[in-house]
Each structure stands twice: as structure tokens, then as C-alpha cells.
C-alpha positions in Angstrom: 110.2 51.7 151.3 106.8 53.9 150.2 107.5 57.5 149.5 103.9 58.5 151.7 104.9 61.8 152.3 105.8 62.3 148.6 102.9 60.6 147.0 100.8 62.9 149.3 102.5 66.5 148.1 102.1 64.6 144.3 98.4 64.6 145.5 99.1 68.2 146.3 101.1 69.1 143.8 97.7 68.2 141.1 95.6 69.8 143.2 97.6 72.7 143.2 97.4 72.6 139.5 94.0 71.9 138.8 93.1 75.2 140.7 95.4 77.3 139.1 93.7 76.5 135.6 90.6 76.8 137.2 91.9 80.4 138.0 93.6 81.1 134.8 90.0 80.5 133.0 88.8 82.9 135.6 91.6 85.3 135.5 91.5 85.6 131.2 87.4 86.4 131.9 87.7 89.1 134.7 91.1 90.2 134.5 91.0 91.4 138.1 94.4 91.7 140.3 93.4 90.2 143.1 92.3 86.7 141.2 95.6 87.3 139.2 97.4 87.1 142.9 95.5 84.1 143.8 96.3 82.4 140.4 99.6 83.3 141.0 100.0 82.1 144.7 98.4 78.4 143.3 101.2 78.6 140.4 103.9 79.0 143.4 102.5 76.7 145.8 102.0 73.9 143.0 105.4 74.2 142.5 106.6 74.2 146.5 104.9 71.0 146.3 106.2 69.9 142.9 109.8 70.3 144.6 108.8 68.5 147.9 107.1 65.6 146.2 111.2 64.7 144.3 112.2 63.2 147.4 112.1 59.4 148.1 110.1 59.6 144.1 112.9 60.8 141.6 115.8 61.5 143.7 117.7 59.0 146.5 120.6 61.4 146.9 120.3 63.0 150.4 122.2 66.5 148.8 119.8 66.7 146.4 116.7 65.9 148.6 118.1 68.6 150.9 118.8 71.2 147.6 115.6 70.3 146.0 113.3 70.1 148.8 114.2 72.1 151.1 116.3 75.2 149.2 113.9 75.4 146.1 111.1 74.4 147.5 110.9 76.2 150.6 112.2 79.7 148.0 108.9 79.3 146.0 107.1 79.0 149.0 108.1 81.9 150.0 107.0 83.5 146.7 103.2 82.2 147.4 103.0 83.8 150.6 104.3 87.0 149.1 101.6 87.0 146.6 98.6 85.6 149.2 99.4 88.5 151.2 99.2 90.9 148.5 95.6 89.9 147.7 94.1 91.9 150.5 96.3 95.5 149.9 95.0 95.0 145.8 
């Protein structure tokens, strides 16, 4: 069976990493804290998608799928949302 959801999460992971690299180069030039928060948002969102892409590609045990994709992944998603909500306050 082809893990379509895991493959699409892998593509989202790659896009988040590319966006984070571009934001990092912009942040190094400007040192704007809003760009820094946006950079951290994409870094943690990329980590979230990295954890979501592991089931079906790297991990096949149901307990490890729950541990990786749900617990660890959602932890990094919550951190990403916290940084995203902090952008307008800066």
C-alpha cells in the first residue's frame, strides 16, 4: 500500500524547510524580530511535518506511529502556533 498521506507530508516538510532557509537568509540581513518569529514558525512547522511523514515510510509499528506522529508532532505544532501568534505582538 502506498502511504499517500505520508508522502504528501514529506512534500510539505520539504516546502517548509525551503521556506525556513529563505527566511533565515532574510533574517540574517535584517535582524527583524518579526522575521525571526516567522522563521521559527516555519522551522517548527517543518519539524511537525517531519514527524507526520514518518508513519508509513519509516515506522510501521502502531505504537510508534502514535508516539511519533501524534504526540511529538503535535507538540511541535503547538510551538509553531505560539510563535505564529506572537508575530503581531512584536
